[in-house]
A tleap script that builds the chain and sets N, CA, C and O, in Angstrom:
source leaprc.protein.ff14SB
mol = sequence {
  NMET ASP ALA LEU LEU ILE VAL THR THR THR
  PHE PRO ASP GLU SER SER ALA ASN ALA ALA
  ILE ASP GLY MET LEU ALA GLU ARG LEU ALA
  ALA CYS VAL GLN GLN MET ALA PRO VAL ARG
  SER SER TYR ARG TRP GLN GLY LYS ARG GLU
  THR SER VAL GLU VAL LEU LEU MET ILE LYS
  THR THR ALA ALA ARG TYR SER ALA LEU GLU
  GLN TYR ILE LYS GLU HIE HIE PRO TYR ASP
  VAL PRO GLU ILE VAL ALA TRP PRO ALA THR
  ALA ALA LEU PRO ALA TYR ALA ARG TRP VAL
  GLU ASP GLU THR ARG GLY ALA LEU HIE CVAL
}
set mol.1.N position { 20.107 152.170 79.257 }
set mol.1.CA position { 20.947 153.243 79.128 }
set mol.1.C position { 22.276 153.113 79.684 }
set mol.1.O position { 22.442 152.634 80.805 }
set mol.2.N position { 23.327 153.554 78.885 }
set mol.2.CA position { 24.750 153.293 79.274 }
set mol.2.C position { 25.159 154.081 80.548 }
set mol.2.O position { 24.801 155.242 80.744 }
set mol.3.N position { 25.941 153.359 81.405 }
set mol.3.CA position { 26.372 153.986 82.620 }
set mol.3.C position { 27.187 155.178 82.308 }
set mol.3.O position { 28.105 155.209 81.489 }
set mol.4.N position { 26.737 156.220 83.084 }
set mol.4.CA position { 27.403 157.531 83.106 }
set mol.4.C position { 28.659 157.597 84.021 }
set mol.4.O position { 28.571 157.269 85.204 }
set mol.5.N position { 29.857 158.031 83.458 }
set mol.5.CA position { 31.016 158.012 84.313 }
set mol.5.C position { 31.687 159.460 84.463 }
set mol.5.O position { 31.563 160.252 83.529 }
set mol.6.N position { 32.272 159.761 85.416 }
set mol.6.CA position { 32.863 160.931 85.599 }
set mol.6.C position { 34.374 160.663 85.662 }
set mol.6.O position { 34.818 159.862 86.484 }
set mol.7.N position { 35.157 161.312 84.817 }
set mol.7.CA position { 36.536 160.859 84.631 }
set mol.7.C position { 37.388 162.185 84.867 }
set mol.7.O position { 37.140 163.201 84.219 }
set mol.8.N position { 38.331 162.138 85.755 }
set mol.8.CA position { 39.286 163.270 86.164 }
set mol.8.C position { 40.634 162.969 85.418 }
set mol.8.O position { 41.055 161.853 85.114 }
set mol.9.N position { 41.176 164.077 85.202 }
set mol.9.CA position { 42.754 164.131 84.697 }
set mol.9.C position { 43.204 165.364 85.012 }
set mol.9.O position { 42.432 166.225 85.435 }
set mol.10.N position { 44.554 165.588 84.831 }
set mol.10.CA position { 45.216 166.977 85.250 }
set mol.10.C position { 46.183 167.033 83.869 }
set mol.10.O position { 46.738 166.105 83.281 }
set mol.11.N position { 46.174 168.259 83.623 }
set mol.11.CA position { 47.298 168.786 82.637 }
set mol.11.C position { 48.175 169.930 83.150 }
set mol.11.O position { 47.789 170.710 84.021 }
set mol.12.N position { 49.409 169.990 82.547 }
set mol.12.CA position { 50.309 170.911 83.212 }
set mol.12.C position { 49.958 172.404 82.923 }
set mol.12.O position { 50.498 173.279 83.600 }
set mol.13.N position { 49.091 172.712 81.964 }
set mol.13.CA position { 48.827 174.040 81.703 }
set mol.13.C position { 47.523 174.204 80.709 }
set mol.13.O position { 47.123 173.243 80.052 }
set mol.14.N position { 47.063 175.149 80.666 }
set mol.14.CA position { 45.743 175.567 79.891 }
set mol.14.C position { 45.782 175.226 78.326 }
set mol.14.O position { 44.790 174.865 77.692 }
set mol.15.N position { 46.934 175.374 77.849 }
set mol.15.CA position { 47.102 175.174 76.292 }
set mol.15.C position { 46.843 173.745 76.025 }
set mol.15.O position { 46.005 173.385 75.199 }
set mol.16.N position { 47.640 172.839 76.800 }
set mol.16.CA position { 47.532 171.327 76.694 }
set mol.16.C position { 46.152 170.884 77.014 }
set mol.16.O position { 45.566 170.047 76.327 }
set mol.17.N position { 45.594 171.498 78.152 }
set mol.17.CA position { 44.373 171.116 78.471 }
set mol.17.C position { 43.242 171.395 77.457 }
set mol.17.O position { 42.358 170.584 77.182 }
set mol.18.N position { 43.372 172.653 76.921 }
set mol.18.CA position { 42.397 173.074 75.840 }
set mol.18.C position { 42.482 172.300 74.625 }
set mol.18.O position { 41.455 172.066 73.988 }
set mol.19.N position { 43.725 171.838 74.205 }
set mol.19.CA position { 43.722 170.955 72.944 }
set mol.19.C position { 43.130 169.710 73.265 }
set mol.19.O position { 42.312 169.279 72.452 }
set mol.20.N position { 43.403 168.942 74.427 }
set mol.20.CA position { 42.792 167.874 74.739 }
set mol.20.C position { 41.297 167.978 74.765 }
set mol.20.O position { 40.576 167.136 74.229 }
set mol.21.N position { 40.824 169.087 75.437 }
set mol.21.CA position { 39.295 169.178 75.458 }
set mol.21.C position { 38.864 169.112 73.746 }
set mol.21.O position { 38.108 168.240 73.317 }
set mol.22.N position { 39.339 169.936 73.069 }
set mol.22.CA position { 38.944 170.105 71.706 }
set mol.22.C position { 38.879 168.785 71.024 }
set mol.22.O position { 38.021 168.555 70.172 }
set mol.23.N position { 39.818 167.874 71.405 }
set mol.23.CA position { 39.882 166.562 70.596 }
set mol.23.C position { 38.657 165.662 71.273 }
set mol.23.O position { 37.828 165.086 70.568 }
set mol.24.N position { 38.645 165.609 72.781 }
set mol.24.CA position { 37.571 164.860 73.200 }
set mol.24.C position { 36.266 165.202 72.706 }
set mol.24.O position { 35.510 164.269 72.438 }
set mol.25.N position { 35.866 166.412 72.536 }
set mol.25.CA position { 34.599 166.834 72.171 }
set mol.25.C position { 34.455 166.490 70.747 }
set mol.25.O position { 33.482 165.817 70.408 }
set mol.26.N position { 35.380 166.907 69.819 }
set mol.26.CA position { 35.389 166.566 68.444 }
set mol.26.C position { 35.259 164.958 68.182 }
set mol.26.O position { 34.517 164.594 67.269 }
set mol.27.N position { 35.855 164.133 68.842 }
set mol.27.CA position { 35.837 162.596 68.696 }
set mol.27.C position { 34.632 161.968 69.477 }
set mol.27.O position { 34.546 160.750 69.634 }
set mol.28.N position { 33.625 162.932 70.002 }
set mol.28.CA position { 32.557 162.591 70.973 }
set mol.28.C position { 33.059 161.462 71.897 }
set mol.28.O position { 32.460 160.386 71.886 }
set mol.29.N position { 34.162 161.659 72.720 }
set mol.29.CA position { 34.655 160.939 73.590 }
set mol.29.C position { 34.041 161.465 74.979 }
set mol.29.O position { 33.955 160.765 75.987 }
set mol.30.N position { 33.682 162.624 74.893 }
set mol.30.CA position { 33.046 163.302 76.138 }
set mol.30.C position { 31.877 164.252 75.668 }
set mol.30.O position { 31.938 164.917 74.634 }
set mol.31.N position { 30.805 164.246 76.536 }
set mol.31.CA position { 29.754 165.104 76.489 }
set mol.31.C position { 30.009 166.520 76.930 }
set mol.31.O position { 29.527 167.484 76.336 }
set mol.32.N position { 30.754 166.613 77.954 }
set mol.32.CA position { 31.151 167.873 78.474 }
set mol.32.C position { 32.332 167.766 79.353 }
set mol.32.O position { 32.497 166.777 80.066 }
set mol.33.N position { 33.174 168.774 79.323 }
set mol.33.CA position { 34.473 168.883 80.068 }
set mol.33.C position { 34.549 170.093 80.877 }
set mol.33.O position { 34.535 171.228 80.403 }
set mol.34.N position { 34.635 169.796 82.170 }
set mol.34.CA position { 34.839 171.070 82.905 }
set mol.34.C position { 36.298 171.407 83.375 }
set mol.34.O position { 36.974 170.579 83.985 }
set mol.35.N position { 36.743 172.643 83.066 }
set mol.35.CA position { 38.150 172.842 83.280 }
set mol.35.C position { 38.140 173.665 84.532 }
set mol.35.O position { 37.634 174.787 84.529 }
set mol.36.N position { 38.691 173.135 85.616 }
set mol.36.CA position { 38.824 173.694 86.970 }
set mol.36.C position { 39.922 174.595 86.997 }
set mol.36.O position { 40.885 174.531 86.232 }
set mol.37.N position { 39.712 175.679 88.152 }
set mol.37.CA position { 40.859 176.531 88.271 }
set mol.37.C position { 42.052 175.819 88.564 }
set mol.37.O position { 41.947 174.629 88.859 }
set mol.38.N position { 43.259 176.400 88.528 }
set mol.38.CA position { 44.651 175.558 88.776 }
set mol.38.C position { 44.516 175.018 90.048 }
set mol.38.O position { 43.988 175.666 90.952 }
set mol.39.N position { 45.013 173.709 90.230 }
set mol.39.CA position { 45.074 173.041 91.569 }
set mol.39.C position { 46.598 172.800 91.803 }
set mol.39.O position { 47.388 172.801 90.859 }
set mol.40.N position { 46.918 172.628 92.880 }
set mol.40.CA position { 48.257 172.316 93.328 }
set mol.40.C position { 48.246 170.762 93.703 }
set mol.40.O position { 47.448 170.270 94.500 }
set mol.41.N position { 49.142 170.128 93.088 }
set mol.41.CA position { 49.176 168.586 93.219 }
set mol.41.C position { 50.563 168.370 93.811 }
set mol.41.O position { 51.568 168.941 93.389 }
set mol.42.N position { 50.540 167.444 94.889 }
set mol.42.CA position { 51.719 166.980 95.521 }
set mol.42.C position { 51.711 165.413 95.366 }
set mol.42.O position { 50.719 164.706 95.546 }
set mol.43.N position { 52.828 165.026 95.046 }
set mol.43.CA position { 52.946 163.524 94.743 }
set mol.43.C position { 54.430 163.117 94.761 }
set mol.43.O position { 55.348 163.936 94.725 }
set mol.44.N position { 54.584 161.792 94.819 }
set mol.44.CA position { 55.842 161.291 94.661 }
set mol.44.C position { 56.162 160.774 93.263 }
set mol.44.O position { 55.335 160.023 92.746 }
set mol.45.N position { 57.252 161.085 92.603 }
set mol.45.CA position { 57.568 160.771 91.287 }
set mol.45.C position { 59.067 160.422 91.129 }
set mol.45.O position { 59.943 161.248 91.382 }
set mol.46.N position { 59.318 159.210 90.717 }
set mol.46.CA position { 60.572 158.707 90.691 }
set mol.46.C position { 61.515 159.035 91.974 }
set mol.46.O position { 62.650 159.506 91.902 }
set mol.47.N position { 60.875 158.723 93.063 }
set mol.47.CA position { 61.590 158.654 94.313 }
set mol.47.C position { 61.676 160.033 94.956 }
set mol.47.O position { 62.242 160.180 96.040 }
set mol.48.N position { 61.116 161.047 94.290 }
set mol.48.CA position { 61.281 162.341 94.944 }
set mol.48.C position { 59.818 162.960 95.070 }
set mol.48.O position { 58.950 162.681 94.243 }
set mol.49.N position { 59.599 163.774 96.095 }
set mol.49.CA position { 58.427 164.422 96.317 }
set mol.49.C position { 58.277 165.636 95.452 }
set mol.49.O position { 59.130 166.522 95.441 }
set mol.50.N position { 57.205 165.670 94.741 }
set mol.50.CA position { 57.061 166.979 93.768 }
set mol.50.C position { 55.816 167.666 94.074 }
set mol.50.O position { 54.922 167.157 94.752 }
set mol.51.N position { 55.772 168.800 93.579 }
set mol.51.CA position { 54.511 169.729 93.663 }
set mol.51.C position { 54.551 170.434 92.278 }
set mol.51.O position { 55.537 170.954 91.756 }
set mol.52.N position { 53.285 170.348 91.783 }
set mol.52.CA position { 52.877 171.003 90.416 }
set mol.52.C position { 51.577 171.808 90.474 }
set mol.52.O position { 50.628 171.474 91.182 }
set mol.53.N position { 51.589 172.674 89.842 }
set mol.53.CA position { 50.306 173.533 89.546 }
set mol.53.C position { 49.736 173.017 88.302 }
set mol.53.O position { 50.446 173.079 87.298 }
set mol.54.N position { 48.385 172.440 88.200 }
set mol.54.CA position { 47.839 171.721 87.053 }
set mol.54.C position { 46.675 172.352 86.885 }
set mol.54.O position { 46.275 173.235 87.645 }
set mol.55.N position { 45.963 171.871 85.718 }
set mol.55.CA position { 44.729 172.082 85.282 }
set mol.55.C position { 43.755 170.758 85.464 }
set mol.55.O position { 43.847 169.769 84.737 }
set mol.56.N position { 42.922 170.875 86.417 }
set mol.56.CA position { 42.083 169.634 86.443 }
set mol.56.C position { 40.968 169.732 85.629 }
set mol.56.O position { 40.256 170.730 85.513 }
set mol.57.N position { 40.809 168.444 84.952 }
set mol.57.CA position { 39.550 168.378 83.921 }
set mol.57.C position { 38.669 167.457 84.602 }
set mol.57.O position { 39.186 166.508 85.191 }
set mol.58.N position { 37.299 167.612 84.608 }
set mol.58.CA position { 36.267 166.745 85.031 }
set mol.58.C position { 35.483 166.502 83.735 }
set mol.58.O position { 34.899 167.430 83.173 }
set mol.59.N position { 35.473 165.127 83.221 }
set mol.59.CA position { 35.008 164.576 81.980 }
set mol.59.C position { 33.862 164.051 82.219 }
set mol.59.O position { 33.826 163.302 83.195 }
set mol.60.N position { 32.591 164.257 81.443 }
set mol.60.CA position { 31.312 163.498 81.503 }
set mol.60.C position { 31.359 162.549 80.381 }
set mol.60.O position { 31.466 163.083 79.276 }
set mol.61.N position { 31.306 161.286 80.407 }
set mol.61.CA position { 31.256 160.368 79.507 }
set mol.61.C position { 30.494 159.035 79.793 }
set mol.61.O position { 29.808 158.906 80.807 }
set mol.62.N position { 30.619 158.199 79.003 }
set mol.62.CA position { 29.697 156.892 79.298 }
set mol.62.C position { 30.811 155.511 79.429 }
set mol.62.O position { 31.915 155.465 78.886 }
set mol.63.N position { 30.305 154.614 80.146 }
set mol.63.CA position { 31.234 153.442 80.210 }
set mol.63.C position { 31.684 152.879 78.770 }
set mol.63.O position { 32.830 152.470 78.579 }
set mol.64.N position { 30.768 152.889 77.850 }
set mol.64.CA position { 31.083 152.484 76.468 }
set mol.64.C position { 32.026 153.308 75.803 }
set mol.64.O position { 32.596 152.847 74.814 }
set mol.65.N position { 32.282 154.477 76.200 }
set mol.65.CA position { 33.356 155.275 75.563 }
set mol.65.C position { 34.490 155.447 76.374 }
set mol.65.O position { 35.403 156.161 75.960 }
set mol.66.N position { 34.573 154.840 77.581 }
set mol.66.CA position { 35.699 154.984 78.421 }
set mol.66.C position { 37.169 154.564 77.953 }
set mol.66.O position { 38.168 155.274 78.075 }
set mol.67.N position { 37.129 153.446 77.467 }
set mol.67.CA position { 38.435 152.910 76.880 }
set mol.67.C position { 38.851 153.843 75.667 }
set mol.67.O position { 40.050 154.111 75.594 }
set mol.68.N position { 38.154 154.273 74.880 }
set mol.68.CA position { 38.601 155.112 73.879 }
set mol.68.C position { 39.034 156.456 74.436 }
set mol.68.O position { 40.091 156.984 74.092 }
set mol.69.N position { 38.156 157.018 75.341 }
set mol.69.CA position { 38.637 158.151 76.094 }
set mol.69.C position { 40.182 158.137 76.861 }
set mol.69.O position { 41.050 159.009 76.835 }
set mol.70.N position { 40.176 156.931 77.486 }
set mol.70.CA position { 41.447 156.516 78.252 }
set mol.70.C position { 42.706 156.706 77.280 }
set mol.70.O position { 43.710 157.356 77.568 }
set mol.71.N position { 42.471 156.011 76.051 }
set mol.71.CA position { 43.643 155.850 75.051 }
set mol.71.C position { 43.761 157.179 74.476 }
set mol.71.O position { 44.910 157.564 74.264 }
set mol.72.N position { 42.842 157.923 74.195 }
set mol.72.CA position { 42.970 159.455 73.698 }
set mol.72.C position { 43.899 160.156 74.724 }
set mol.72.O position { 44.942 160.719 74.393 }
set mol.73.N position { 43.457 160.078 75.938 }
set mol.73.CA position { 44.188 160.929 76.956 }
set mol.73.C position { 45.800 160.533 76.879 }
set mol.73.O position { 46.708 161.359 76.783 }
set mol.74.N position { 45.954 159.151 76.939 }
set mol.74.CA position { 47.271 158.665 77.011 }
set mol.74.C position { 48.092 159.001 75.845 }
set mol.74.O position { 49.310 159.152 75.946 }
set mol.75.N position { 47.401 159.130 74.642 }
set mol.75.CA position { 48.004 159.577 73.396 }
set mol.75.C position { 48.318 161.086 73.293 }
set mol.75.O position { 49.336 161.416 72.685 }
set mol.76.N position { 47.603 161.925 73.783 }
set mol.76.CA position { 47.762 163.242 73.725 }
set mol.76.C position { 48.276 163.992 74.864 }
set mol.76.O position { 48.351 165.220 74.817 }
set mol.77.N position { 48.676 163.239 76.007 }
set mol.77.CA position { 49.000 163.862 77.241 }
set mol.77.C position { 50.658 163.969 77.373 }
set mol.77.O position { 51.409 163.034 77.094 }
set mol.78.N position { 51.045 165.124 77.794 }
set mol.78.CA position { 52.488 165.221 78.013 }
set mol.78.C position { 53.174 164.412 79.001 }
set mol.78.O position { 54.397 164.267 79.002 }
set mol.79.N position { 52.335 163.852 79.897 }
set mol.79.CA position { 52.998 163.143 81.105 }
set mol.79.C position { 53.210 161.766 80.551 }
set mol.79.O position { 52.569 161.309 79.605 }
set mol.80.N position { 54.217 161.095 81.250 }
set mol.80.CA position { 54.418 159.608 80.936 }
set mol.80.C position { 53.341 158.744 81.550 }
set mol.80.O position { 52.958 157.715 80.994 }
set mol.81.N position { 52.822 159.203 82.781 }
set mol.81.CA position { 51.771 158.539 83.460 }
set mol.81.C position { 50.830 159.527 83.855 }
set mol.81.O position { 50.962 160.156 84.905 }
set mol.82.N position { 49.805 159.711 82.997 }
set mol.82.CA position { 48.929 160.694 83.395 }
set mol.82.C position { 47.823 160.261 84.394 }
set mol.82.O position { 47.506 159.074 84.478 }
set mol.83.N position { 47.257 161.186 85.125 }
set mol.83.CA position { 46.122 160.680 86.119 }
set mol.83.C position { 44.936 160.507 85.303 }
set mol.83.O position { 44.517 161.415 84.585 }
set mol.84.N position { 44.385 159.375 85.388 }
set mol.84.CA position { 43.010 159.091 84.618 }
set mol.84.C position { 42.266 158.286 85.400 }
set mol.84.O position { 42.426 157.070 85.295 }
set mol.85.N position { 41.305 158.824 86.341 }
set mol.85.CA position { 40.606 158.291 87.407 }
set mol.85.C position { 39.055 158.315 86.969 }
set mol.85.O position { 38.553 159.420 86.764 }
set mol.86.N position { 38.293 157.190 86.818 }
set mol.86.CA position { 36.910 157.273 86.596 }
set mol.86.C position { 36.036 156.818 87.707 }
set mol.86.O position { 36.348 155.873 88.432 }
set mol.87.N position { 34.883 157.531 87.841 }
set mol.87.CA position { 33.789 157.002 88.808 }
set mol.87.C position { 32.599 156.929 88.235 }
set mol.87.O position { 32.221 157.794 87.445 }
set mol.88.N position { 31.780 155.760 88.606 }
set mol.88.CA position { 30.536 155.773 88.005 }
set mol.88.C position { 29.614 156.791 88.801 }
set mol.88.O position { 29.753 157.002 90.006 }
set mol.89.N position { 28.762 157.334 88.087 }
set mol.89.CA position { 27.679 158.441 88.592 }
set mol.89.C position { 26.611 157.444 89.310 }
set mol.89.O position { 26.097 156.553 88.635 }
set mol.90.N position { 26.292 157.597 90.647 }
set mol.90.CA position { 25.456 156.517 91.262 }
set mol.90.C position { 24.050 157.283 90.958 }
set mol.90.O position { 23.066 156.554 91.081 }
set mol.91.N position { 23.819 158.495 90.619 }
set mol.91.CA position { 22.617 159.097 90.345 }
set mol.91.C position { 22.919 160.205 89.439 }
set mol.91.O position { 23.948 160.876 89.531 }
set mol.92.N position { 21.953 160.397 88.512 }
set mol.92.CA position { 21.935 161.704 87.698 }
set mol.92.C position { 20.514 161.902 87.252 }
set mol.92.O position { 19.720 160.961 87.253 }
set mol.93.N position { 20.142 163.268 86.823 }
set mol.93.CA position { 19.023 163.479 86.417 }
set mol.93.C position { 18.872 162.666 84.969 }
set mol.93.O position { 19.782 162.753 84.144 }
set mol.94.N position { 17.839 161.978 84.733 }
set mol.94.CA position { 17.711 161.009 83.674 }
set mol.94.C position { 18.022 161.796 82.194 }
set mol.94.O position { 18.667 161.278 81.281 }
set mol.95.N position { 17.457 163.084 82.157 }
set mol.95.CA position { 17.672 163.792 80.999 }
set mol.95.C position { 19.072 164.130 80.780 }
set mol.95.O position { 19.520 164.132 79.634 }
set mol.96.N position { 19.771 164.404 81.748 }
set mol.96.CA position { 21.091 164.749 81.525 }
set mol.96.C position { 22.022 163.361 81.205 }
set mol.96.O position { 22.926 163.392 80.371 }
set mol.97.N position { 21.740 162.358 81.842 }
set mol.97.CA position { 22.341 161.111 81.523 }
set mol.97.C position { 21.992 160.702 80.084 }
set mol.97.O position { 22.873 160.218 79.373 }
set mol.98.N position { 20.764 160.874 79.634 }
set mol.98.CA position { 20.426 160.530 78.117 }
set mol.98.C position { 21.177 161.567 77.356 }
set mol.98.O position { 21.731 161.073 76.374 }
set mol.99.N position { 21.378 162.881 77.499 }
set mol.99.CA position { 22.234 163.843 76.901 }
set mol.99.C position { 23.588 163.392 76.716 }
set mol.99.O position { 24.179 163.468 75.639 }
set mol.100.N position { 24.121 162.874 77.882 }
set mol.100.CA position { 25.641 162.347 77.684 }
set mol.100.C position { 25.755 161.262 76.750 }
set mol.100.O position { 26.670 161.181 75.931 }
set mol.101.N position { 24.716 160.331 76.887 }
set mol.101.CA position { 24.824 159.134 76.127 }
set mol.101.C position { 24.659 159.554 74.600 }
set mol.101.O position { 25.372 159.065 73.723 }
set mol.102.N position { 23.771 160.397 74.374 }
set mol.102.CA position { 23.476 160.901 72.947 }
set mol.102.C position { 24.729 161.575 72.346 }
set mol.102.O position { 25.060 161.443 71.167 }
set mol.103.N position { 25.348 162.258 73.197 }
set mol.103.CA position { 26.666 163.222 72.656 }
set mol.103.C position { 27.822 162.442 72.464 }
set mol.103.O position { 28.719 162.795 71.698 }
set mol.104.N position { 27.853 161.288 73.190 }
set mol.104.CA position { 29.063 160.344 72.915 }
set mol.104.C position { 28.758 159.169 72.122 }
set mol.104.O position { 29.625 158.306 71.988 }
set mol.105.N position { 27.610 159.041 71.578 }
set mol.105.CA position { 27.268 157.985 70.738 }
set mol.105.C position { 27.879 158.106 69.291 }
set mol.105.O position { 28.017 157.054 68.666 }
set mol.106.N position { 28.215 159.155 68.768 }
set mol.106.CA position { 28.619 159.384 67.533 }
set mol.106.C position { 27.855 160.379 66.747 }
set mol.106.O position { 27.306 161.288 67.368 }
set mol.107.N position { 27.755 160.325 65.506 }
set mol.107.CA position { 26.954 161.307 64.528 }
set mol.107.C position { 25.580 161.164 64.977 }
set mol.107.O position { 25.018 160.069 64.947 }
set mol.108.N position { 25.045 162.164 65.370 }
set mol.108.CA position { 23.581 162.239 65.618 }
set mol.108.C position { 22.750 162.257 64.425 }
set mol.108.O position { 23.178 162.902 63.468 }
set mol.109.N position { 21.574 161.625 64.314 }
set mol.109.CA position { 20.668 161.597 63.204 }
set mol.109.C position { 19.507 162.426 63.577 }
set mol.109.O position { 18.651 161.917 64.301 }
set mol.110.N position { 19.364 163.733 63.140 }
set mol.110.CA position { 18.356 164.581 63.345 }
set mol.110.C position { 17.174 164.640 62.312 }
set mol.110.O position { 16.237 165.418 62.490 }
savepdb mol mol.pdb
quit
């Protein structure tokens, strides 16, 4: 079984987040994307302290699909340097992990 990853990224608004979610699911880069309530992010950018209200996405995918997911986010993200951080899931319900793998594999043969 392929390793399950949890990937987070932020978008500046719901519209751009929803467009990205639609593409991730359509291209089977993610099995599930959770859109969190707006979060307030504070960071340094180009030498200045910034604060933004953003939409946080928690994306469930596999290690095999991570590179394609990362590329998709970079190509469809309005930020020059989007947050893209992945963590391996150290444990998961086996049936859920299989579902994520099946949903990100490509066209299903039923």
